[in-house]
N, C-alpha and C positions, 0 to 999 in steps of 0.2 A: 319505560312506558312506550306504548305504541301510539300511532297517530290519533286513534279514537280516544284514548285516555287523556292525552294532551289536549285535545279539542274540548272535552267535557270540562276539564279544569279551567281552560281558557274562558269558556262561556259562563262558568261560575263567577270568575273575576269580573267579566263584563256585566254580569247581572248586578253585582255590587256597585259597579260604576253607574248603571242605569238608575238604581235606587238613589244614589247621591245626586245624579243629574236631575232627577225629578224633584228632589228637595230644593236644589239650587234654582232651577228654572221656574217651578211652580210657586215657590215662595218669593220670586223676583229678586233673589239675592244676586243674580247675574242679570243685569238690566236688558241685555240684547243678545240674541243667538250668535251674532257676528263676534261679539266679545268672547263668548265661550269657545267658539271655533278657533278664534285667533290664538288664544292661549293653549288650546289643544294642539294646534300645529306648532306653536313655539316650543312646547315641551317635547315635540317629536325630534328636536335637534339632539336630544340625549341619545337617540339611536346612532347618530353619527359619532358621538363620543365613545359609545360602546364599541362601535366598529373599529375606531382608531386604537383604543386601548387593547382590544382583543387581537388586533392584527388581522381581522377579517375584512377590513376595508381596503380596496385597491381601485386603481383607475380603470375605466372601461371606455370602449369606443364612444365617439361623439353621438352617434345615432342611438346608442343604448342609454346614454346620459339623458338625451331628450325624451326617449321613451319612458325612462324611469321617472323623470320629473313630471311628465304628463300623467302617468299612472298615480303618482302621489297627489297631484293637484286635483284630479278627478275624485280621489278618495276624500280629500278635505272638503270638496264641494258637496259630496254625498253626506258627510257628517254635518255640514252647515244646513243642508236641506232637512236632515233629521231633526236638528235642534229647532228649526223653524216649525216643523210639523208638530213636535212635542209642545212647543210654546202656543201654537194656534189651537191644537186639538187635545184630546185625551190620550195619554200614553197607552191605555188599554185598547185603543182603536188604531193608533198610529203604528205601533210595533208589529202587529200581525200583518198589516199591509206591506210594510217594509220587509218583514221576515218571509213573506210569501213571494214577493217580487224578486228578491235577490236570487234564490235558488232556481226559480223558473227561468229568469233571464240568463243566469249563469249556465244552466243546463244546455240551452241552445247555442250560446256563444262558445262553450267548451267543445261542442260537437263541430262547430264551424271552424274555429281557429286553433284549438288544441288537439283536434281529432280524438277527443276522449270518448270512449264507448263504455257504457255501463250495461251490465246484463239485466235481464228482466227483474231479478231480485233487487238489484240496486235501484232501478227506476221505481219499483213498488215501494221500496223503503223511503225514497225521497218523497213520493206522493203521500205516504203515511205520515211522515214527519211534518210536512206542510199542513195536512189536515189537522193533525194533533196540535200544531202551533196555533192555527186559527181558532180551534175549539177552546184551547186554554186561555187565549187572549181576549177574544170578543166577549162582551157582555150581551148575551142573546136577547135580553129584554129591551136593548137599545137599538137592535138592528132594524126594526120596523119603523123607527122614528126618522132616521136619516142615514141613508147608505153612504152618500158622498158628504162626509163630515168635514168640518173645518180642518185644514191641514192634509186633506186627502191627496191633492196634487203634489204637495211637497213630499208626502210619504212615498208616492210612486217615483218621483224624481230621485229621492234618496236611494230607493231600491235599485233603480237603473244605474246611477252613478257608482254605487258600491259594488254592483255586479260587474260592471265594465272594468273597474279598478282591480277587482279580484282576478279576473281573467288575464289582464295585462301583467299583473304581478306574478301569477302562476307561470306565465310564459317566460318571465325573467328567471324564475327559480329553476326552470328546466335547463338553463344554460349557465348558471352561476351559483356561488355559495349563498347560503341564507343570509348571513350578516351583511354581506355586501349589498345584496338586493334590498334588504330591509332599510339599510342606512340611506341609500340613494333615493329610494321612493319616499322615505320620510323627509328627506331634504326637499323633494318636490312638494310635499304637503306644506312645508314651511313657506316655500315660494308662493303656493296657492293662497296662504293667509295674507301675504303682502299685497295680493291683488284686491283684497278687501278695501284697501286705502283708496282705490279708484272710485269708490262710491261714497259721496260726501257724507251721507247719513251714517254709514258704517264707520267711516274714518273719524268722524266727530265722536262717536260712541267709544271707539277703541282708545283714541287719544285721551278722551275724558277719563276713561278708566285708569289710564296710566298716570294722570296728573293729579287726580283728586279722589277723595273717598266720599261717598254719599251716605255712608252709615256711620254709626258711632264706632269708636275704636274696638270695643268689645264685640260688637256685631260683625265688624270687618274681619277680626281675627277668626271668628267662627266660620265665616264664608270662605276665607283663605284656606283654613284647615280642611274644610269640606271639599274644596276644589282640588287641593293637593292630593288628598286621599282618593278622590274620584279618579284623578289622572294616574296615580300610582296603580290603582286597580285596573283601570282601562288600558294603561300602557302595558302592564304585565299580561293582561288578557289578550291584547292585540298581538303582542310579541309571541305568545304561545300559539295563538291561532294561526299566525303567519308561519311559524315554525312547522306546525302540523301540516299546513298546506304545502310547504316546500318539500315535504317528504315524497319520494317518488311513488310510494304505495298509496298515497292519499289522493282522493278525487276532490277537486276544488268545488264541484257541485255538491257532493255529500257533506263536506265541511261547512258549506254555506247553509245547507238544509238542516244541519244539526243545531241551528240557532233556536229551534224549538226547545232544546234542552235549557237554553237560557231563560225561556218563559216559565219553565217549571221552577227554576231557582228564583225568578222574580216573584212568582206567586207565593212561594214559601217565605221569602224575605219580606214581602209586603205585609204578610200576616204578622210576622215578628215585629216589624217596625211600625205597624199601624197602632200598636199599643203605646208607642213612644211619641210619634208625631201624627196623630189621627187626622189633623187638618190637612196634611199633605198626602200621607199614605193611607188611602181609604180602600179597604178590601172587603167585599161582601162575604158574609159568613152564613148565609141562609142555606137550607138543605139543598135547594135546587142548584145553587152555584157550586157547592161542595161536590155534589154528584157530577156536575158537568166537568169540573176541574179534575176530579179523580179519574173519570173516564178518559179525559184528554191525556193524562199522565200515562195511563195504560196504553193508549194508542201510540204515544211517543216512545214508550219502552219497546213496543213491537217494532216501530220504525228503526230504533237503534239496533235491535237484534238483526234486522234484515240487512242494514247497510254494513254492519260489522263483518258480515260474512261475504259481502259482495266484492268483486274484483274489477279493477279498472283495466280496460283493454286499450 
């Protein structure tokens, strides 16, 4: 499989995680975004175990350790901002803002710090993917009501953090093997979650989640299973996405812009799951919406074709 195929599979798994995340956050099965981000970072320690077992983990210079930890911490802060945004606003409005911010910021940072150059075809492909992602995600009938929705600033912050983290991690990939970089940066993500304890409200919420259950035993088992499944999907998706990014033939900007493919999967999965949990997964099925989404999918397909044949200089 080439980097493009790996990236598409990764975004499918991440779409599955988003569906489960929405179920957990919207249904208040996870009472605070900090709790969700904490456990997400905690499960990131498995990356270190994988690195140790596979023999891909090795010691690096002190300044690279610091750089890796900072990259991982910025990543988990980005995920925390994303969870706050989803909790405050609607996922259909949050995700396109985050999805547009990441490749735009990544594009300029990649030029400045990675000296990455994309041809005109690559740039056109990125713009097409961003446009398609916005078109498939936004509900056009809501745009006139409120442009700066609840969670808008958190969405922008998430996009900036995740873009900065992506650039830093790509720089590390350029000088080391994939598993070692992945393990060290995920270690940094775990350290980032420890900083949550510095904020009293978050510390109380996290400790409370560790000491007691607020739901019935049956309900708690369902929440736990949903969370584990979400993290398995998300962890596998992140692993594959990072692996695709680590390949020398892959552009970190293009991989980020391909998040539009994730929205296609989310749209399809939302329709499927809306029949199962309609109170959480609501997807409009009127003719106008279907036409909008169909056109967006065509635009995204064109974007994929453009970037698939572009070359990084």
